[in-house]
C-alpha positions in Angstrom: -29.0 -68.3 0.1 -31.4 -71.1 0.7 -31.9 -73.3 -2.4 -34.1 -76.3 -2.0 -34.3 -77.5 -5.6 -32.5 -76.9 -8.8 -34.0 -77.4 -12.3 -31.7 -77.1 -15.3 -33.4 -76.8 -18.7 -31.6 -78.5 -21.6 -32.5 -79.9 -25.0 -29.8 -82.4 -24.5 -31.0 -83.6 -21.1 -30.3 -87.3 -21.8 -26.8 -86.7 -23.2 -24.2 -88.1 -20.8 -21.5 -85.5 -21.7 -24.1 -82.7 -21.2 -25.1 -84.2 -17.8 -21.5 -84.4 -16.6 -20.7 -80.9 -17.8 -23.8 -79.5 -15.9 -22.8 -81.4 -12.8 -19.3 -80.0 -12.8 -20.6 -76.5 -13.2 -23.1 -76.9 -10.4 -20.4 -78.0 -8.1 -18.6 -74.8 -8.9 -21.6 -72.8 -7.6 -20.8 -73.8 -4.0 -24.4 -74.1 -2.6 -25.1 -73.8 1.1 -25.5 -77.5 2.0 -26.6 -80.4 -0.1 -29.0 -79.3 -2.9 -30.5 -81.8 -5.3 -30.9 -81.0 -9.0 -32.8 -82.3 -12.0 -32.1 -81.7 -15.7 -35.4 -81.1 -17.4 -35.9 -81.8 -21.1 -36.6 -78.6 -22.9 -39.1 -78.1 -25.7 -37.4 -77.6 -29.1 -39.3 -74.7 -30.7 -36.9 -74.6 -33.8 -38.9 -77.5 -35.3 -41.7 -75.1 -35.9 -44.1 -77.1 -33.7 -45.7 -75.7 -30.5 -48.1 -77.2 -27.9 -51.8 -76.6 -28.1 -52.8 -73.2 -26.6 -49.5 -71.4 -27.3 -49.5 -68.5 -29.7 -46.8 -66.0 -30.4 -47.7 -62.3 -29.7 -48.6 -61.2 -33.2 -47.6 -57.5 -32.7 -44.1 -58.2 -31.4 -42.6 -57.0 -34.6 -42.6 -53.2 -34.6 -40.7 -52.9 -37.9 -38.7 -49.7 -38.4 -40.7 -47.8 -35.8 -38.2 -48.8 -33.2 -34.4 -48.6 -32.5 -34.4 -51.9 -30.8 -33.2 -54.8 -33.0 -35.0 -57.4 -30.9 -38.4 -55.7 -31.7 -37.9 -55.6 -35.5 -38.8 -59.2 -36.1 -41.5 -61.7 -35.0 -41.1 -63.9 -32.0 -38.8 -66.6 -33.1 -39.7 -70.4 -32.9 -36.8 -70.9 -30.6 -38.2 -68.2 -28.2 -41.5 -70.0 -28.2 -39.7 -73.2 -27.3 -37.9 -71.3 -24.5 -41.2 -70.0 -23.1 -42.7 -73.5 -23.2 -39.6 -74.9 -21.4 -39.8 -72.3 -18.6 -43.5 -72.9 -18.2 -42.9 -76.6 -17.8 -40.7 -75.8 -14.8 -43.3 -73.3 -13.4 -46.0 -76.0 -13.7 -43.7 -78.5 -12.0 -43.2 -76.1 -9.1 -46.9 -75.6 -8.6 -47.9 -79.3 -9.0 -45.2 -80.6 -6.7 -45.3 -77.7 -4.2 -41.6 -76.7 -4.4 -40.2 -73.6 -2.7 -36.8 -71.8 -3.1 -36.3 -73.2 -6.6 -33.3 -72.2 -8.7 -34.0 -72.3 -12.5 -31.0 -72.5 -14.8 -30.6 -72.6 -18.5 -27.9 -75.1 -19.5 -25.4 -72.4 -20.4 -25.0 -71.1 -16.9 -21.6 -70.3 -15.4 -21.2 -69.6 -11.7 -18.6 -66.9 -11.1 -19.2 -66.7 -7.3 -20.6 -68.9 -4.5 -24.4 -69.1 -4.3 -24.1 -70.1 -0.7 -22.6 -66.8 0.2 -25.7 -64.8 -0.9 -27.8 -63.6 2.0 -31.1 -61.7 1.5 -31.7 -59.2 4.3 -34.4 -60.0 6.7 -37.9 -58.5 6.0 -37.0 -57.9 2.3 -40.1 -58.6 0.2 -39.3 -60.7 -2.8 -40.9 -63.4 -5.0 -38.2 -63.8 -7.7 -34.4 -63.4 -7.2 -32.2 -62.9 -10.3 -28.8 -64.4 -9.9 -27.6 -63.1 -13.3 -28.8 -60.7 -16.0 -27.7 -58.2 -18.6 -28.4 -54.6 -17.5 -29.9 -52.5 -20.3 -29.6 -49.1 -18.6 -26.1 -49.2 -17.3 -26.2 -45.5 -16.5 -29.1 -45.8 -14.1 -28.4 -46.5 -10.4 -30.6 -49.3 -9.1 -31.9 -49.2 -5.5 -29.6 -51.1 -3.2 -30.9 -53.7 -0.8 -28.0 -54.4 1.5 -24.6 -55.1 0.1 -25.5 -58.0 -2.3 -28.9 -57.1 -3.8 -30.8 -54.4 -5.7 -34.2 -53.7 -7.2 -33.6 -54.3 -10.9 -34.9 -52.0 -13.6 -34.9 -53.1 -17.3 -32.8 -56.2 -18.0 -32.4 -59.2 -20.3 -31.7 -62.9 -19.7 -33.6 -65.6 -17.9 -30.7 -68.1 -17.4 -30.6 -68.0 -13.5 -33.4 -67.0 -11.2 -35.0 -68.3 -8.0 -38.7 -68.7 -7.4 -39.6 -68.3 -3.8 -42.8 -70.4 -3.5 -45.5 -72.2 -5.6 -47.9 -69.3 -5.5 -45.3 -67.2 -7.4 -45.1 -69.8 -10.1 -48.9 -69.8 -10.3 -48.8 -66.0 -10.9 -46.3 -66.6 -13.7 -48.5 -69.2 -15.3 -51.6 -67.1 -15.1 -50.0 -64.0 -16.4 -50.9 -64.5 -20.1 -47.6 -65.6 -21.5 -49.0 -68.8 -23.0 -51.6 -66.9 -25.0 -49.3 -64.1 -26.2 -45.7 -65.5 -26.2 -42.9 -63.0 -26.0 -39.3 -63.8 -25.0 -39.2 -65.1 -21.4 -36.7 -62.5 -20.3 -38.9 -59.6 -21.6 -41.9 -61.2 -19.8 -40.1 -61.5 -16.4 -38.6 -58.0 -16.7 -42.0 -56.6 -17.4 -43.5 -58.2 -14.3 -40.8 -56.5 -12.1 -40.6 -53.0 -13.6 -42.8 -51.2 -16.2 -41.7 -52.3 -19.6 -40.3 -49.8 -22.1 -43.0 -50.7 -24.7 -46.6 -49.5 -23.9 -48.3 -52.6 -25.5 -46.2 -55.0 -23.4 -46.7 -52.8 -20.3 -50.4 -53.0 -20.8 -50.4 -56.8 -21.3 -48.0 -57.6 -18.6 -48.1 -54.9 -15.8 -45.5 -55.1 -13.0 -47.1 -57.5 -10.5 -44.0 -59.1 -8.9 -41.5 -58.3 -6.2 -38.2 -59.0 -8.0 -34.7 -58.6 -6.6 -31.3 -59.2 -8.3 -27.7 -59.7 -7.3 -25.8 -56.4 -7.3 -23.2 -58.2 -9.4 -25.2 -58.9 -12.6 -22.7 -61.7 -13.5 -22.9 -63.6 -10.2 -24.1 -66.4 -12.5 -23.4 -65.5 -16.2 -23.9 -67.3 -19.5 -21.4 -68.9 -21.7 -21.0 -67.3 -25.1 -22.1 -68.9 -28.4 -19.6 -71.5 -29.7 -18.6 -72.9 -26.3 -19.6 -76.4 -25.3 -21.7 -75.0 -22.4 -23.7 -72.6 -24.6 -27.5 -72.9 -24.1 -29.3 -75.4 -26.2 -32.9 -74.4 -25.5 -33.4 -71.7 -28.1 -31.6 -73.9 -30.8 -29.6 -72.2 -33.4 -29.2 -68.5 -32.5 -29.0 -65.5 -34.7 -25.9 -63.3 -34.3 -26.4 -60.9 -31.5 -28.8 -63.1 -29.6 -30.3 -61.5 -26.4 -28.4 -64.3 -24.6 -25.0 -63.0 -25.7 -23.4 -61.1 -22.9 -23.0 -58.0 -25.1 -25.8 -57.4 -27.6 -24.6 -55.9 -30.9 -27.1 -53.1 -31.0 -26.9 -49.4 -30.5 -29.1 -48.7 -27.5 -29.3 -44.9 -27.8 -28.2 -43.0 -30.9 -28.3 -39.5 -29.5 -25.7 -37.0 -28.2 -24.9 -37.4 -24.6 -25.8 -34.4 -22.3 -24.1 -33.9 -19.0 -26.7 -33.8 -16.2 -26.3 -34.0 -12.5 -26.5 -37.6 -11.1 -29.6 -37.9 -9.0 -29.6 -39.6 -5.6 -30.8 -43.2 -6.0 -34.3 -43.7 -4.8 -37.0 -46.3 -4.9 -38.4 -46.3 -8.5 -41.9 -44.9 -8.7 -44.2 -47.5 -10.3 -47.5 -46.2 -11.5 -50.7 -48.1 -10.7 -50.6 -51.0 -13.1 -53.0 -51.0 -16.1 -55.3 -54.0 -16.2 -56.9 -54.5 -19.5 -59.6 -56.7 -17.9 -60.9 -53.6 -16.0 -61.2 -51.5 -19.2 -64.9 -51.9 -20.3 -65.1 -48.5 -22.1 -66.0 -50.4 -25.3 -68.3 -53.1 -23.9 -68.7 -55.0 -27.2 -65.0 -55.2 -27.6 -64.6 -56.3 -24.0 -67.1 -59.2 -24.5 -65.3 -60.3 -27.6 -62.1 -60.7 -25.6 -63.4 -62.2 -22.4 -66.8 -63.9 -22.9 -67.8 -67.0 -24.9 -69.6 -65.3 -27.8 -71.7 -68.3 -28.8 -73.2 -68.3 -25.3 -73.5 -64.5 -25.3 -75.6 -64.8 -28.5 -78.1 -67.0 -26.8 -77.1 -70.4 -28.1 -78.0 -72.0 -24.8 -79.2 -75.4 -26.0 -76.0 -75.7 -28.1 -73.5 -74.6 -25.4 -75.0 -75.9 -22.1 -74.3 -79.4 -20.9 -76.9 -80.9 -18.5 -75.0 -82.9 -15.9 -78.3 -84.1 -14.3 -80.0 -83.2 -11.1 -80.2 -79.5 -12.0 -76.4 -79.1 -12.4 -75.5 -77.4 -15.6 -72.1 -76.6 -17.2 -71.3 -74.1 -19.9 -68.3 -72.1 -21.3 -68.7 -68.6 -20.0 -65.3 -66.9 -19.9 -62.2 -67.1 -22.2 -58.8 -68.2 -21.0 -57.7 -64.5 -21.3 -60.3 -63.6 -18.7 -59.2 -66.4 -16.3 -55.5 -65.5 -16.5 -56.1 -61.8 -16.0 -58.6 -62.2 -13.2 -56.1 -64.3 -11.2 -53.3 -61.9 -11.9 -55.5 -59.0 -10.8 -56.5 -60.7 -7.6 -52.9 -61.6 -6.7 -51.7 -58.1 -7.6 -54.3 -56.4 -5.4 -53.6 -59.0 -2.6 -56.8 -58.4 -0.6 -57.3 -62.0 0.3 -59.2 -62.8 3.5 -59.7 -66.0 5.5 -62.6 -65.2 7.8 -65.2 -63.4 5.7 -67.8 -66.2 5.9 -69.1 -67.0 9.4 -69.6 -70.7 9.1 -67.7 -72.0 6.1 -64.8 -69.5 5.5 -62.7 -69.7 2.4 -59.4 -68.0 1.4 -61.2 -65.5 -0.9 -61.5 -61.9 -2.0 -64.7 -60.0 -3.0 -64.6 -59.0 -6.7 -65.6 -55.5 -5.4 -62.3 -55.3 -3.6 -60.3 -55.8 -6.8 -62.5 -53.5 -9.0 -64.1 -56.3 -11.1 -67.6 -56.6 -9.5 -69.5 -54.2 -11.8 -68.1 -55.8 -14.9 -68.8 -59.3 -13.6 -72.4 -58.3 -12.6 -73.0 -57.0 -16.1 -72.0 -60.4 -17.6 -74.3 -62.1 -15.2 -77.2 -59.8 -16.0 -76.7 -60.0 -19.8 -75.7 -63.6 -20.2 -76.4 -65.8 -17.1 -79.7 -64.3 -16.1 -81.5 -65.1 -19.4 -79.8 -68.5 -19.4 -81.1 -69.3 -15.9 -84.6 -68.2 -16.9 -84.4 -70.5 -20.0 -83.1 -73.5 -18.0 -85.6 -73.3 -15.1 -88.5 -71.5 -16.8 -88.3 -68.8 -14.2 -91.3 -66.4 -14.2 -92.2 -63.1 -12.7 -90.6 -59.7 -12.3 -88.4 -61.0 -9.4 -86.1 -62.3 -12.1 -85.8 -59.0 -13.9 -82.4 -58.6 -12.3 -80.0 -60.4 -10.0 -78.6 -59.5 -6.6 -75.2 -61.1 -6.4 -72.3 -61.7 -4.1 -69.2 -62.4 -6.3 -65.8 -63.5 -5.0 -62.7 -65.4 -6.0 -61.6 -68.3 -3.8 -58.1 -69.8 -3.7 -57.5 -73.4 -2.6 -53.9 -74.4 -1.8 -52.5 -77.5 -0.2 -50.7 -75.6 2.6 -53.5 -73.2 3.6 -57.0 -74.5 2.6 -57.3 -77.5 0.3 -61.1 -78.2 0.7 -64.4 -76.8 2.0 -66.8 -78.8 4.1 -70.3 -79.7 3.0 -72.8 -76.8 3.3 -75.8 -75.0 1.7 -75.4 -71.6 0.1 -77.6 -68.7 1.0 -78.6 -68.2 -2.6 -81.2 -69.1 -5.1 -78.5 -70.1 -7.6 -74.8 -70.6 -7.2 -72.3 -70.3 -10.1 -68.7 -71.5 -9.9 -66.1 -70.7 -12.6 -63.0 -72.8 -13.1 -60.1 -70.3 -13.6 -57.0 -72.4 -13.9 -55.6 -75.9 -14.6 -52.5 -76.0 -12.3 -53.9 -78.4 -9.6 -54.9 -82.0 -9.0 -58.0 -83.1 -7.2 -60.7 -80.6 -6.3 -64.2 -80.2 -7.7 -67.7 -79.6 -6.3 -69.2 -82.7 -4.6 -72.9 -83.2 -4.3 -73.4 -86.1 -1.9 -77.2 -86.4 -2.4 -76.7 -87.1 -6.1 -73.2 -88.8 -5.8 -72.0 -86.2 -8.4 -68.6 -84.5 -8.7 -68.5 -81.4 -10.9 -64.9 -80.7 -12.0 -64.8 -79.2 -15.5 -61.8 -79.9 -17.8 -61.7 -76.5 -19.5 -60.9 -73.2 -17.8 -63.6 -70.6 -18.1 -66.3 -73.2 -17.6 -69.2 -72.3 -15.3 -71.2 -74.7 -13.1 -74.7 -73.5 -12.2 -76.9 -75.1 -9.7 -79.6 -74.3 -7.0 -78.0 -72.9 -3.9 -80.4 -73.7 -1.0 -81.9 -76.9 0.5 -81.6 -79.3 -2.4 -78.0 -79.0 -3.4 -75.8 -79.4 -0.3 -72.2 -79.5 -1.5 -68.6 -79.1 -0.7 -65.2 -78.6 -2.3 -63.1 -81.8 -2.5 -59.5 -81.4 -1.5 -56.8 -80.5 -4.0 -53.7 -82.7 -3.7 -51.3 -80.6 -5.7 -51.0 -77.0 -6.9 -53.4 -74.1 -6.4 -57.0 -74.0 -7.5 -58.7 -70.7 -8.3 -62.4 -70.2 -8.9 -64.9 -67.4 -8.9 -68.2 -68.0 -7.0 -71.5 -66.1 -7.4 -74.3 -66.3 -4.9 -77.2 -65.3 -7.1 -80.5 -64.1 -5.7 -83.6 -62.7 -7.3 -83.9 -59.0 -6.5 -87.0 -59.7 -4.5 -88.8 -62.9 -3.4 -90.3 -64.7 -6.4 
């Protein structure tokens, strides 16, 4: 199996004995060719601290309403630290453009050669698990050649391969930061519908995940051994990283039933919360900046000069879910615009256009009228073209200078995982590149504001763009 980079997460990354121990165990993995590795300092969540923006999922604890011991307590500080540590790696993959990256927790143990693993040609995959704990050991998984399967429900995130940077971008934008759950539960949910409805709704299966048929191709050392993982700190008995959890999975009599022939699991159409606007007020509370929605324009809008305005429009939750939705639908185009094509997708193609237009009509239209003193019935409603654009260093990193065929243009910053970029207005020598995700940049579209997208140098940049026109000539 092709491995270009190896990142090992450890809280003891600078300890010489730990470094030697990890190096010895990496040598035992027998990689195909020379593969460099780096030991990454993990984040110690057991101190009770967490970086800004990270919040544990408040409803993780289901109390006595569940048989599962892992769900009868809140998300632990060590599990938050573990999530932060994995996200550090995902961010590194995106920012540095790595492909075929093996991520290991520092308690890994190679039981077989990694170099001997071969993924069959034309097998779609984004994440490959090289070790896991199978929850449903009585369920046959779909075989992919002699060495691989499509996994169902599983625990452990101690050994997995990320195929390319866009996969890491999807992991980063999936909402784990805002609602932290154990990383293995998160990854499992992204590959197969989670057993809990609330987790299934928050984290629908969006990824192509494969796993080694031998779940212990790379296993984990048990607690008490020198090689046991450090990144969750002191563990409770029966940690999910123990090889045999001390819980009773099913406490019901066994009934003999015929064993069905294995088949590709049927995954229902994922549920995307962002598309559920059945309660519009509740939707806005979750996804729209409410101060702006309440008309606090002079308080919330920053005048950057030369008729370029910035303001917070959408929440980080909207941004993360919009990206995840676009990647899941995978309707990206490269030739939709005749003169200045972008790698983009119409919001109509991913089911988000009607909701987006409603936000524009209720929030942005009155804001534009306020900013430019627009008059007449032509501004009673907008006619919009809304799309999401994706800039990557290996496909399209910039967009040449141009005019938009619009009365107004609005650009929303959706993510942070890139360097460079921004909208450049050469006439005014002005670069608009907001710091906060969810920030909108609004400016005239035609004649006066020729502009382009400056190149990104690392990562992937996601934005939504609206070409806004009055519904008839003003």
